[in-house]
C-alpha positions as CSV (number, residue, x, y, z in Angstrom):
1,M,0.0,0.0,0.0
2,P,1.3,3.5,-0.8
3,E,2.0,5.8,2.2
4,L,2.4,9.5,2.5
5,R,5.1,10.8,4.8
6,L,5.5,14.4,6.1
7,L,9.1,15.4,6.3
8,D,10.2,18.4,8.4
9,P,12.7,20.9,7.0
10,D,15.6,18.7,8.3
11,G,14.3,15.7,6.4
12,Y,13.0,13.7,9.4
13,V,9.5,12.1,9.4
14,V,7.2,14.1,11.7
15,P,5.6,12.1,14.5
16,E,2.1,11.0,13.3
17,G,3.2,12.1,9.8
18,R,2.7,8.7,8.1
19,I,-0.6,7.8,6.5
20,T,-1.4,4.8,4.4
21,I,-3.5,5.9,1.4
22,T,-5.8,4.7,-1.3
23,P,-6.6,6.7,-4.4
24,T,-9.8,8.0,-2.8
25,T,-8.2,8.9,0.6
26,E,-5.1,10.7,-0.8
27,P,-6.6,14.2,-1.0
28,K,-7.9,14.1,2.6
29,A,-4.5,12.6,3.8
30,R,-2.6,15.4,2.1
31,A,-4.8,18.0,3.7
32,A,-4.3,16.4,7.1
33,L,-0.5,16.4,6.6
34,K,-0.5,20.0,5.6
35,A,-2.4,20.9,8.8
36,L,0.0,18.8,10.8
37,A,2.9,20.7,9.2
38,R,1.4,24.0,10.4
39,D,1.0,22.6,13.9
40,H,4.5,21.1,14.0
41,A,6.1,24.3,12.7
42,E,4.3,26.3,15.3
43,Q,5.7,24.1,18.1
44,W,9.2,24.5,16.6
45,A,8.9,28.2,15.8
46,W,11.8,28.9,18.2
47,A,14.0,26.9,15.8
48,R,12.7,28.9,12.8
49,Y,10.7,26.1,11.3
50,D,8.2,27.2,8.6
51,H,5.4,25.0,7.4
52,R,6.2,26.0,3.8
53,N,9.5,24.1,4.1
54,Y,7.9,20.8,4.9
55,R,7.6,18.1,2.2
56,I,5.1,15.3,1.6
57,I,6.5,12.3,-0.1
58,T,4.9,9.1,-1.3
59,T,6.4,5.8,-0.5
60,T,5.5,2.4,-2.0
61,P,6.7,-1.1,-1.1
62,E,9.4,-0.5,-3.8
63,G,10.7,2.7,-2.1
64,P,10.1,6.5,-2.0
65,R,8.9,8.4,-5.1
Protein backbone atom coordinates (compact mmCIF):
# COMPACT_ATOMS: atom_id res chain seq x y z
CA MET A 1 0.00 0.00 0.00
CA PRO A 2 1.30 3.49 -0.75
CA GLU A 3 1.99 5.78 2.16
CA LEU A 4 2.36 9.55 2.51
CA ARG A 5 5.07 10.84 4.84
CA LEU A 6 5.49 14.37 6.14
CA LEU A 7 9.13 15.44 6.33
CA ASP A 8 10.25 18.39 8.42
CA PRO A 9 12.74 20.94 7.03
CA ASP A 10 15.62 18.74 8.25
CA GLY A 11 14.29 15.70 6.38
CA TYR A 12 12.95 13.75 9.35
CA VAL A 13 9.50 12.15 9.39
CA VAL A 14 7.22 14.14 11.68
CA PRO A 15 5.61 12.05 14.48
CA GLU A 16 2.14 11.00 13.30
CA GLY A 17 3.24 12.09 9.81
CA ARG A 18 2.73 8.71 8.12
CA ILE A 19 -0.60 7.83 6.50
CA THR A 20 -1.41 4.76 4.39
CA ILE A 21 -3.51 5.85 1.43
CA THR A 22 -5.78 4.67 -1.34
CA PRO A 23 -6.61 6.74 -4.43
CA THR A 24 -9.81 7.96 -2.76
CA THR A 25 -8.21 8.88 0.58
CA GLU A 26 -5.14 10.67 -0.78
CA PRO A 27 -6.63 14.21 -1.01
CA LYS A 28 -7.86 14.10 2.62
CA ALA A 29 -4.55 12.63 3.78
CA ARG A 30 -2.58 15.41 2.07
CA ALA A 31 -4.81 18.04 3.68
CA ALA A 32 -4.31 16.42 7.09
CA LEU A 33 -0.53 16.38 6.63
CA LYS A 34 -0.52 20.05 5.61
CA ALA A 35 -2.41 20.88 8.80
CA LEU A 36 0.05 18.78 10.79
CA ALA A 37 2.93 20.69 9.19
CA ARG A 38 1.44 23.98 10.41
CA ASP A 39 1.02 22.62 13.93
CA HIS A 40 4.49 21.10 14.03
CA ALA A 41 6.13 24.25 12.68
CA GLU A 42 4.31 26.30 15.30
CA GLN A 43 5.71 24.06 18.06
CA TRP A 44 9.21 24.47 16.63
CA ALA A 45 8.95 28.18 15.81
CA TRP A 46 11.85 28.91 18.17
CA ALA A 47 14.03 26.87 15.75
CA ARG A 48 12.67 28.94 12.83
CA TYR A 49 10.69 26.08 11.31
CA ASP A 50 8.24 27.23 8.65
CA HIS A 51 5.38 25.04 7.41
CA ARG A 52 6.23 26.00 3.81
CA ASN A 53 9.52 24.10 4.13
CA TYR A 54 7.87 20.76 4.93
CA ARG A 55 7.55 18.12 2.22
CA ILE A 56 5.06 15.33 1.63
CA ILE A 57 6.53 12.29 -0.08
CA THR A 58 4.85 9.14 -1.35
CA THR A 59 6.40 5.78 -0.53
CA THR A 60 5.52 2.40 -1.97
CA PRO A 61 6.74 -1.08 -1.12
CA GLU A 62 9.42 -0.50 -3.79
CA GLY A 63 10.65 2.70 -2.07
CA PRO A 64 10.10 6.50 -2.04
CA ARG A 65 8.85 8.36 -5.12
